[in-house]
N, C-alpha and C positions, 0 to 999 in steps of 0.2 A: 709390252709397254705401257703403261698406265696412262689413260687418258687423263687430261686437267680439266676438270668440271669447273666451270666459272659461274659461280654464284649469282643469281637474277638479280638485278637489280630491284632495290625497295622505290615501291611506287612515290613514297614519300622523296626518296633522293631524287626521283626522274622529276618530280613536280617544283620540288627549290631548284634544278639545274635548269630544269627551264624559265624561273620566275628569275633566276641570274641573269640568266640570258638576256631575256625582256628588257630587264634593266637596264641591261648596259645598252643596248638596242634605245629605251627609251633618253636614258641619260645622254649617248651620243647624239642623238638628234635635237635634242633639246638645247647643246651647246653647240654643234655647227646651223641647224636652224635649216637650212635647203644644201639635199644633197643626194647623189643616185644612189640606187643600190649598191653600184658596183664601190662605190666610196664608202658605205656601212658595212661590208663586206670588209674591207681594208681596214676600218678604224677598230671595228669591232673583233677580229680576227677570227668571225665565225663562218662556215662556209656557207655556201649559197643556198644548199638545201635545207639548213637549219632554218636559215635568214628567209625564205620566202614563206612559211606558215607565219613567222611573228609577225613578219612585216603585214600581211595579208589582215592578222586578227588585228593591230594595231590601226591597220587603216579603219578597221569595221566598229574600232570603237571610238577613233576621232582623234587619236593621238598623232598622226598622219594624214597627211592629204596630201592624194598627188595632185601634181603641176605636167604644166606642159615641158618638152623637152628643155638639155640648158644647153650653153654652148659646147661645142667638142672642139677641139682641136685638131684631130681626124676620127676618118669612121664616123654611124651612125649616132646622131645625138642622144644622148640618154635622157630617158624620161626622169622625173625629179622627183624628189619627197620631200613634204616641208612639216617641219613641225608646228603642230599647232598649240600654242600655248593654253584658248580656252578648254585645252582637254584635262585641266588638273585646276581644279579651283579650291582657294582656301578663305575660311570666314576668319576674321579678325575681330574680336569683341573686348571692348573699350567699358569697363564697367567704371562708370560717371557718377556721383552726386546724383540723387532724384533719376538716373535714367543710364541708359547703356548704349552706346557707339556701335554700332552694327555696320561691314563692309565685305560683299564679296569681291575677290580680284583673283586672277587669273596667274599662270605662273614668271611672268615677265613682271608681276605687280602693280598692273593695269588694274583700277577698280571699276568693275562689272554694276554692281549697285550698292549704293549705303543707305542709309536709316538710322534718325534716334530715337529711341524708344520709350517714355516716360516707364519710371520703375514704382508700377502703381501696385504692382501686386510681389509676387515672389520671382527674385533673381533666378534660379535655376529654372522657371517656366517661361519665365520671360524669354531666356537665351533659347531654350529650346521649339518656342514659336518661333519668334522672328528670325531664326536662322533659315529655316526651310522657307518660311514665305519668301524672304529676300532673295533664295537662290534659285526659288522658282524653276522653271522648267532644265537649269542648269545644276539642280541637286543631287542626277547622277554622278557628275564631276566632282561631287566636292571629295577632295581627298583628308579633311580634316577641319579642327577648329582651333584656335588659338585664340586663348581668355586672357586678357591684361586686365591685372587687379590692382586696386594701390594698396600695394601692404605683402606682407610672407607668404611665399609661396612653397608648399613642401608638398609633392606627392598629390598635389591636384586639389591639395584644402589649402583653404586661406584664411586666415586671420589677421589680425594685427591693421587690419582695414576699417576704421570707426567711420569715415566720410562713405563708405558703402553698406554701413551697415553691418558687417564682418568682424568682429574681435575674436568671436574662438574659431576654429580650426572648421570649416565646412567644407564636405569633399564635392565642389563643384564640378570639378575634372572628370571624376567617376562617375556620376548620374549623367552631367551631357552626356557622355562619352555612349552608354547605356541607352541613352534616348535616341539620340540622332544615328548610332551605328557606326560613327567614325572615330579614328583617332584623338584624343583631344590633349592640346600641353594648356597649363596654367602655369604664368608665371607672372612675375612682377611686373608691372607696367614696366618702369625705370626698365628693368632687364631686358625689354621686347625693344625700347628709344635707344637703349645703346647697342644691341645686333642690330637694329635698323640703321641708325648713323656709321656702323663699320660694314655696313652690306652698301650702303648706296648712298654716304653725307659726307660730314665732316672728318671720318674717320677711316674713310674709305680707301686710306693709303699708309694706315699704322696698324701693326698688330694688337698693341698694346693703348688701349684708352679708360679713361673714368670719365661717366656723363655726369656732371652733378642736376639735378631736376629738384627747381623749386616750385611748389604751387600750393596746396592746404598744407602739406607737409613736406619734408626735404628728404630725398634719397640718392641715391647712386645707381650708378649700373657700371659693373666692373667688365674690361673684354681684354684677356691674358693671353699672349700667343694664340688671338685669335678666334678664342671662346668665351663664352658668356661665363663668369664666376660664379655664382650661387650660393657656397656655403655648404657646410654639412647639414644644418637645419632651413635652407634656404634662403635664410636675413642677412646673407654679406650685402652689403649696401646701403643696412639699413641706419644712415650716417644721421639723421634726426635725434639718433637715441643718444651720443655722443656727449658725456657731461664733460664738455670742455669751459664750463664757467661752474665752480662751485655752489655759487648763487641759483642754477639753472634747475627746474624740475620740471618734468613731465607729468600729464596726467589722462586719464581716462584712453591709454592707448595712445596718446601722444608723445612723443619725444623729448625731453627736455630741450636739445637744441633749436629746433624745429618749433616748439614755442614761443623763443623768441623771436626767429630770423626769417620765418615763413613766410611764404605771399599775404596769408592774414594780418599775420602780425606786423609786418608793414603797412597794412590796408590800413590798419587800425592807427598807426602811428603819423600816415599821411592826411587821413582826417580830421587829426588833433592837430596837425601842423595847419592846415587849410579846411574849415569845418567845411562842410557838405557832405554830398552821396557818396557813396563811397566807389573807389573810381575801377572803373571795369581791369587797368592794367596799371598794379599799383608800384608796380617799380619805376615804370615809364615813368609815372605821375612823379614819382618822386624825385627822380634822374631831369626831369623840367622845372620842377619847386627849385630844386637844388641850385638852378642856373642863378637864380636871383632874390632866394633866401637862407639867410647865412644857417638858423636852424637847421632846415633841410641837408644843406649842404653837408653841415656836421654829423646830423644824421646817416646823410647818404657813405659818407666814411666808418660809420660804426658798423653797419650793414657791412661794405666791403670788407673793413677789417675781419670781423664775422667769419664770415666765410672764407676768408684767405687762410683762418687758423683751421677751420674746417678742410682745405684743401690739402695744407702742409701737414697736417695729422695722419688724412691719405695718404700722399707720397712718401711720406717716411715709413711703411708699411709695406706701400707696392709698387712705390715710382712708377706711376703708369706713362709719363711721357708728354702728353697731353690728356688735358681736361677740357670738355666741354660744356658750356654751360647753355642749360633745356629750361625751356618753360618760363618763368617769370624772371630768372636770371637771364635769360638771351635779351629781355629787354634793357639791358645796360646800355648806353650807348660807347663809342669809340673811345672817348676819354676816360668811363668810368672801367672799361674793361682794360685800359692801358692801365690806370691805376691798382685795380687786383692785379695783376700781370706783375708790376712793382714791386707789390707787398708779398706775393709768392716768392716773386725770385729774392728777395730779402732775406725770407725764414726757410725755405725750402733746402734739403742736402742735396737736390741732384736739379739739373733744368729742366722745366716743365711748362710746356704751353699752351696757355691757357688761349678759348677761342669761342665762337657762340657754336651752338648746335643748326644745323642749316634745316632739317626738315619741317621740325614744327610736328602740327597731330601728325603728320604723314610716317613718322618713325616710327609707331606701333603697327602699323600695317607693314612696313617695308622690314622688321623684324619680323611679324610670322611667317612672311614670305620664304626670309632667310632661312628662319626653323624648316620650315617646309622643303626647302630646295636642297638645304644639306642632308636631310633625313634621307631623303628619296635617293642622293648622290651616294648614300653610305650602303646603298640596298637594302633600307627597312623601311618601314611603313612612313607614308608623307610624315604623320604628325606624331612624336612621343609622350606618350605620360610624364608630366617633368619627375624627374627623381626626389 
C-alpha cells in the first residue's frame, strides 16, 4: 500500500488564509459592533482554536476592545468584544482653488481632525506634509488616503483641473502613495460626492442616481447598480463639455456648457443685473432677485431651461431615475426646483425625480469613507488606486 504524501502548505498560502480569516473577523465585528467570542465564532464560522489568537492580535492592535459581561438568558454572562472605529482612519483630501482641505475620519465617518491649508507650494508636497501632521498620534491607524480633484482622474493622475493648476495629467496618487506608504485613491470630486450621497445622503435608498454639481465648473457623478461609474478614461460625468448649443465654445480646459451656465457665469450676470460686489452664493442671490425683478426672473428661467437640457440629455443615455442637485444648484428654492422638475418631466423619456443633495461639503468625506469600507469588505486593501 502506497502512502499518500500531502504536500506542505505554502507559507504564502498560509499567510493569505490567515489574512482572509482576519478580515472576516474585522468585517463581522464592524457590522455587529458588540458581541461575544461565541457569537463571533458562530458568525464567522471559525473554530475557537483559530479565533482565539486572531482576537488576541486584534485586541493588541486596537481593533477590538474588551468590555464587561453582557446580558445572558442562561448560564454565566459572557465577556463582550466591541469594535473600535478609531482603529481604522481615512484621510480625505479635497483640492480646491488656492488651498487643500484635509480631514481625518474614522470608519464611522466621524471627523477626528480637520484643517484647510493654503496652497503656497507644490500640491503633492502640501498633501504629504499635511496628512501626517493632521493624523498625529493616529498615523499608525491610517489605512489610506482619498484625494478629490476637480478634474479628470485616471490611474491616479489628474488632468483638466485648471482651477487647481492641473491641466495636463500628473501622477498625484502614485507620488503620495510612495511618500506616505499607504494605499491612495484619486478620484473626481463629484464622483466622491455621488458616492457620499449614495452611502449616507439623498441617494441612500436607490441603486441608480446622477449627481449634478454646479460650481466653478459643472460635473456629474454617476452611480449605477450601486457603483460609481468612471468610464474608460476616467472622464464619465464631464457634462460641462457637452456642446448643447452650437454657439457654445469652451476654452482653457473649460467646457462649452459650463462656460455659460456655471456658478461663475451666473455670478457675472447677477452683478450685471444688480451692480455691486460678487455674491457669495450667486444662485441663491439670483433666486432672491428674481422675486422682484423681471429681468432676473427671465434669466433664472434661462438657467433652469439650460440645466434641464443637460439633465434630459443624461437621462436619455443612462436613465438614472433620480437626479441630485449639488453645489450651487442646491441653492435653488422649492419653487425653482419644482420648475426644473417640470421642465425635465416635459422632455425626459422616463420618470426622473429631481431633488437637492443633502450632505453639502460632507459628501466628499462620506464618499471617501465609503470607498474605504467597500474595499475592506471585499478583502482588499482599505483604499485602492484608481483604475
